KOLMAR-67611 format. One record per residue: residue in one letter; x, y, z of N, C-alpha, C, O, CB in turn. Coordinates in steps of 0.05 Angstrom, whole numbers, padded with zeros to 5 digits, always signed. Last residue first. Glycine has a CB too. Layout:
BEGIN
AXYZXYZXYZXYZXYZ
...
This chain:
BEGIN
K-00290+00238-00309-00307+00241-00289-00319+00212-00289-00336+00205-00272-00329+00265-00293
E-00238+00277-00333-00246+00253-00332-00267+00248-00307-00259+00254-00284-00222+00236-00331
V-00210+00329-00369-00221+00318-00345-00236+00293-00345-00249+00291-00366-00237+00335-00336
E-00150+00359-00392-00175+00336-00400-00185+00330-00372-00168+00328-00354-00165+00302-00419
G-00109+00394-00392-00134+00403-00381-00157+00384-00382-00180+00390-00375-00141+00427-00393
T-00061+00376-00410-00081+00383-00427-00106+00392-00422-00123+00397-00440-00084+00367-00438
R-00030+00372-00361-00017+00382-00387-00036+00393-00408-00032+00413-00421-00001+00358-00400
I-00064+00350-00322-00053+00376-00319-00044+00389-00347-00051+00412-00353-00029+00373-00302
R-00120+00318-00323-00095+00314-00335-00085+00342-00333-00099+00359-00344-00097+00301-00365
L-00160+00299-00274-00152+00321-00287-00127+00318-00296-00109+00316-00279-00154+00343-00272
A-00210+00264-00249-00183+00262-00255-00180+00286-00273-00199+00291-00287-00174+00235-00268
M-00256+00256-00192-00252+00270-00213-00223+00265-00221-00208+00262-00202-00258+00296-00209
E-00266+00227-00148-00290+00245-00155-00284+00249-00188-00301+00247-00206-00290+00276-00135
V-00262+00160-00131-00240+00184-00140-00265+00197-00153-00282+00184-00166-00209+00175-00164
P-00270+00131-00060-00280+00137-00090-00261+00165-00099-00250+00182-00085-00319+00145-00090
L-00225+00077-00041-00239+00105-00037-00251+00112-00066-00244+00103-00088-00215+00130-00025
V-00210+00023-00004-00221+00028-00027-00238+00056-00022-00257+00060-00007-00237+00002-00036
F-00149-00010+00017-00169+00012+00022-00183+00024-00001-00170+00035-00019-00156+00034+00034
I-00121-00064+00041-00136-00053+00020-00151-00031+00028-00167-00034+00046-00151-00071+00008
K-00064-00081+00081-00089-00073+00079-00095-00057+00053-00080-00041+00043-00094-00057+00101
G-00011-00133+00099-00023-00109+00092-00052-00108+00089-00066-00127+00093-00012-00101+00069
D+00014-00174+00118+00007-00176+00093-00007-00152+00081-00014-00151+00057-00007-00197+00091
G+00032-00178+00172+00045-00158+00152+00037-00159+00126+00050-00147+00109+00072-00162+00152
Y+00026-00241+00197+00028-00208+00204+00041-00196+00182+00062-00206+00174+00045-00199+00232
K+00005-00292+00147+00025-00277+00171+00019-00247+00173+00010-00233+00156+00059-00280+00165
G-00019-00299+00101-00035-00308+00125-00021-00301+00153-00030-00304+00175-00040-00341+00123
T-00006-00283+00054+00006-00311+00065-00004-00316+00093+00003-00336+00107+00040-00310+00065
R-00031-00250-00001-00037-00263+00023-00022-00287+00031-00025-00309+00019-00062-00268+00022
A-00020-00237-00056-00006-00225-00034-00006-00239-00005+00013-00240+00011-00017-00198-00032
S-00052-00260-00091-00026-00260-00100-00010-00254-00073+00012-00264-00070-00022-00241-00124
K-00106-00257-00071-00099-00281-00081-00066-00284-00084-00055-00305-00079-00113-00285-00107
V-00109-00201-00064-00114-00221-00037-00099-00248-00048-00080-00258-00035-00154-00228-00029
I-00106-00185-00117-00088-00179-00101-00088-00192-00076-00066-00195-00066-00089-00156-00098
T-00149-00206-00137-00125-00212-00150-00106-00207-00131-00089-00224-00127-00120-00198-00174
D-00198-00186-00108-00192-00210-00108-00163-00222-00116-00154-00242-00105-00210-00218-00121
I-00188-00128-00121-00184-00139-00095-00177-00169-00093-00158-00177-00081-00206-00134-00081
V-00201-00135-00182-00174-00123-00171-00169-00134-00144-00148-00147-00140-00175-00091-00169
D-00255-00153-00177-00234-00166-00188-00203-00157-00178-00186-00172-00168-00239-00161-00217
E-00277-00105-00151-00279-00130-00138-00257-00150-00147-00243-00162-00131-00306-00142-00142
V-00272-00064-00193-00258-00068-00159-00257-00086-00147-00238-00090-00132-00269-00057-00140
C-00291-00059-00239-00263-00076-00236-00257-00076-00208-00236-00087-00201-00237-00065-00253
E-00328-00022-00234-00338-00052-00245-00315-00070-00243-00318-00095-00245-00349-00052-00276
D-00304+00027-00226-00320+00015-00208-00326-00015-00213-00330-00030-00194-00342+00031-00206
K-00235+00022-00255-00268+00030-00257-00278+00017-00236-00266-00002-00226-00284+00020-00284
V-00182+00045-00218-00194+00029-00230-00220+00033-00232-00231+00047-00215-00190+00010-00222
V-00119+00067-00190-00147+00076-00196-00160+00059-00220-00148+00060-00241-00148+00105-00204
M-00075+00052-00138-00086+00043-00168-00115+00058-00166-00129+00059-00146-00089+00005-00175
E-00016+00039-00109-00035+00053-00109-00046+00057-00137-00033+00064-00157-00028+00075-00096
I+00021+00007-00058+00014+00007-00085-00012+00024-00088-00028+00024-00069+00010-00024-00096
K+00080+00010-00021+00054+00019-00024+00045+00021-00053+00057+00034-00069+00051+00044-00010
V+00120-00031+00021+00113-00020-00007+00082-00015-00009+00065-00030-00001+00122-00040-00030
K+00165-00021+00071+00141-00034+00062+00136-00022+00031+00150-00004+00022+00116-00029+00083
Q+00210-00024+00131+00202-00021+00100+00180-00029+00092+00171-00047+00107+00219-00033+00082
L+00187+00000+00198+00194-00020+00176+00190-00013+00143+00172+00001+00134+00176-00045+00182
L+00190+00029+00251+00185+00040+00224+00196+00019+00206+00220+00023+00200+00198+00068+00219
D+00213+00014+00302+00185+00015+00290+00175+00021+00273+00151+00019+00272+00173+00024+00296
V+00256-00017+00329+00256-00005+00306+00225-00005+00301+00214-00026+00296+00274-00019+00284
E+00304-00004+00386+00277-00011+00378+00273+00004+00352+00280+00027+00347+00256-00003+00400
M+00368-00035+00393+00355-00011+00382+00327-00024+00372+00324-00044+00358+00374+00003+00357
T+00426-00046+00434+00399-00053+00425+00385-00031+00419+00385-00011+00433+00385-00068+00442
R+00495-00053+00410+00472-00037+00421+00447-00046+00412+00443-00053+00389+00473-00009+00416
G+00532-00085+00391+00528-00090+00420+00509-00069+00430+00505-00066+00454+00555-00088+00436
R+00523-00076+00337+00548-00070+00343+00546-00066+00373+00558-00047+00382+00558-00047+00329
F+00456-00082+00344+00477-00073+00321+00501-00061+00337+00499-00040+00349+00464-00050+00300
Q+00396-00118+00350+00422-00113+00361+00444-00106+00343+00452-00124+00327+00429-00134+00377
L+00327-00097+00351+00353-00110+00332+00373-00101+00356+00369-00084+00374+00362-00093+00293
V+00260-00112+00357+00285-00098+00374+00305-00113+00362+00303-00138+00360+00286-00100+00410
I+00201-00084+00332+00222-00107+00333+00245-00090+00343+00250-00066+00340+00229-00123+00301
G+00130-00072+00343+00160-00060+00335+00177-00082+00335+00165-00103+00340+00172-00036+00355
E+00077-00076+00352+00098-00079+00375+00124-00071+00367+00140-00062+00384+00102-00109+00384
A+00053-00048+00306+00043-00045+00332+00062-00052+00356+00065-00038+00376+00019-00063+00334
R+00088-00014+00261+00080-00039+00269+00074-00039+00298+00091-00031+00314+00099-00058+00262
G+00093+00037+00208+00094+00027+00237+00086+00003+00240+00074-00005+00221+00080+00041+00255
G+00133+00045+00150+00111+00044+00164+00111+00033+00194+00131+00020+00202+00094+00029+00148
R+00161+00073+00094+00165+00063+00121+00142+00065+00134+00129+00086+00132+00186+00075+00135
V+00161+00057+00019+00153+00071+00041+00164+00058+00068+00175+00036+00067+00122+00073+00041
E+00161+00056-00045+00175+00045-00025+00176+00066-00002+00188+00087-00003+00203+00036-00034
T+00106+00051-00089+00123+00069-00077+00136+00056-00052+00120+00044-00037+00106+00094-00069
V+00077+00052-00154+00088+00033-00131+00111+00052-00116+00128+00064-00128+00103+00002-00145
T+00016+00065-00183+00038+00079-00173+00049+00057-00152+00034+00046-00136+00029+00109-00161
M-00025+00060-00242-00016+00048-00218+00011+00059-00211+00028+00063-00229-00015+00019-00220
């Protein structure tokens, strides 16, 4: 699992005022979580994330499920398929 602080877009953006100036901010701070799990665990992981993270408000995020064809450990050359 990897957790990364990222900046991302928002469809309508937000407008902030700072020192008398108006600024439109369209890149907001977000957290990106990347995980690789066994096929048989995917549904359980998705259910756990949704139950923990869902507020029902804009910005709850998205889950993308992608196949991982192979993993290669660079240090040892070990390959997992």
